[in-house]
C-alpha positions in Angstrom: 13.3 16.9 -5.6 14.4 13.4 -6.7 16.1 12.7 -3.4 13.2 13.9 -1.4 10.7 11.8 -3.4 13.0 8.7 -3.1 13.2 9.2 0.7 9.4 9.6 1.1 8.7 6.6 -1.0 11.3 4.5 0.9 9.7 5.6 4.2 6.3 4.6 2.9 7.8 1.3 1.7 9.2 0.6 5.2 5.8 1.4 6.7 4.2 -1.1 4.3 6.8 -3.7 5.1 6.1 -3.3 8.8 2.3 -3.6 8.3 2.8 -6.6 6.0 5.1 -8.3 8.5 2.5 -7.7 11.2 0.0 -9.7 9.1 2.5 -12.4 8.5 3.7 -12.8 12.1 0.5 -12.1 14.0 -2.6 -11.8 11.7 -5.0 -11.6 14.6 -3.4 -8.5 16.1 -2.8 -6.9 12.7 -6.3 -7.7 11.6 -7.8 -6.1 14.6 -6.0 -2.8 13.8 -7.9 -2.9 10.5 -11.2 -3.8 12.1 -11.0 -7.5 11.2 -11.4 -10.5 13.4 -10.5 -14.1 12.8 -13.2 -16.7 13.2 -11.4 -19.7 11.8 -8.1 -20.9 10.5 -9.3 -19.9 7.1 -9.5 -16.3 8.3 -6.0 -16.3 9.7 -4.7 -17.9 6.5 -6.5 -15.2 4.4 -5.1 -12.4 6.5 -1.6 -13.9 6.6 -1.6 -14.5 2.8 -3.6 -11.8 1.2 -2.8 -8.8 3.4 0.9 -9.7 3.6 1.0 -10.0 -0.2 -0.7 -6.6 -0.6 1.7 -4.7 1.6 4.8 -6.7 0.5 4.2 -6.2 -3.2 3.5 -2.5 -2.7 6.6 -2.1 -0.6 8.8 -4.0 -3.1 7.5 -2.0 -6.0 8.0 1.3 -4.1 11.5 0.3 -2.8 12.8 -0.8 -6.2 11.2 2.2 -8.0 12.7 4.7 -5.5 16.1 3.0 -5.6 16.2 3.0 -9.4 14.1 6.2 -9.8 11.9 4.5 -12.3 8.3 5.5 -12.5 7.2 2.4 -14.3 8.2 0.2 -11.4 5.9 2.1 -9.2 2.8 1.1 -11.2 2.0 -2.0 -9.1 1.9 -0.1 -5.9 -0.1 2.7 -7.5 -2.6 0.1 -8.7 -3.0 -1.5 -5.3 -3.5 1.7 -3.4 -5.8 3.2 -6.1 -8.1 0.1 -6.0 -8.0 0.1 -2.2 -9.1 3.7 -1.9 -11.7 3.2 -4.5 -13.2 0.4 -2.5 -13.1 2.6 0.6 -14.9 5.3 -1.2 -17.6 2.9 -2.5 -18.0 1.7 1.1 -18.2 5.3 2.4 -21.1 6.0 -0.1 -22.9 2.7 0.5 -22.5 2.3 4.3 -21.3 5.7 5.7 -18.5 6.6 8.0 -17.1 4.7 11.0 -14.8 5.7 13.7 -11.3 6.4 12.3 -12.4 6.1 8.6 -10.3 9.0 7.5 -6.9 7.6 8.6 -6.6 4.7 6.2 -7.9 6.8 3.4 -5.4 9.5 4.2 -2.6 7.0 4.2 -3.7 5.5 0.9 -4.2 8.9 -0.6 -0.7 10.0 0.5 0.7 6.9 -1.2 -1.2 7.7 -4.4 -0.1 11.4 -4.6 3.5 10.6 -3.8 3.6 7.8 -6.3 2.0 9.9 -9.1 4.5 12.8 -8.4 7.4 10.3 -8.6 6.1 8.7 -11.8 5.8 12.1 -13.4 9.3 13.2 -12.2 11.1 10.0 -13.1 9.2 8.9 -16.1 9.3 5.5 -17.7 12.4 3.5 -18.4 13.0 2.9 -22.1 12.1 -0.7 -23.1 15.1 -2.8 -24.1 14.5 -5.5 -26.7 
């Protein structure tokens, strides 16, 4: 069980690194995959900085947590994906569906479920003073 959870989380971390790298290297193309378009340099800067940060922080948290099998290290990734899916749910209620809306919610939901399973299985590392 622990090995399978580690493998799944590492695969999700690699996916997030690839997505984050896409925003870093080519924000226009990566943004269009997310339904975003760049109007100014400010837009490319925002996509390059904020979206890269989101996916890189999630990937680093998940990679380190899976490697060390520590549930507490997974908390930043869990927070990011929980807030992301909450925002999508709010948008779904306020504005309705759009073509392909289920895919990002499925990916975020998968992250959340796997992270919660791992956190429950691995627990929290004891605090050292």
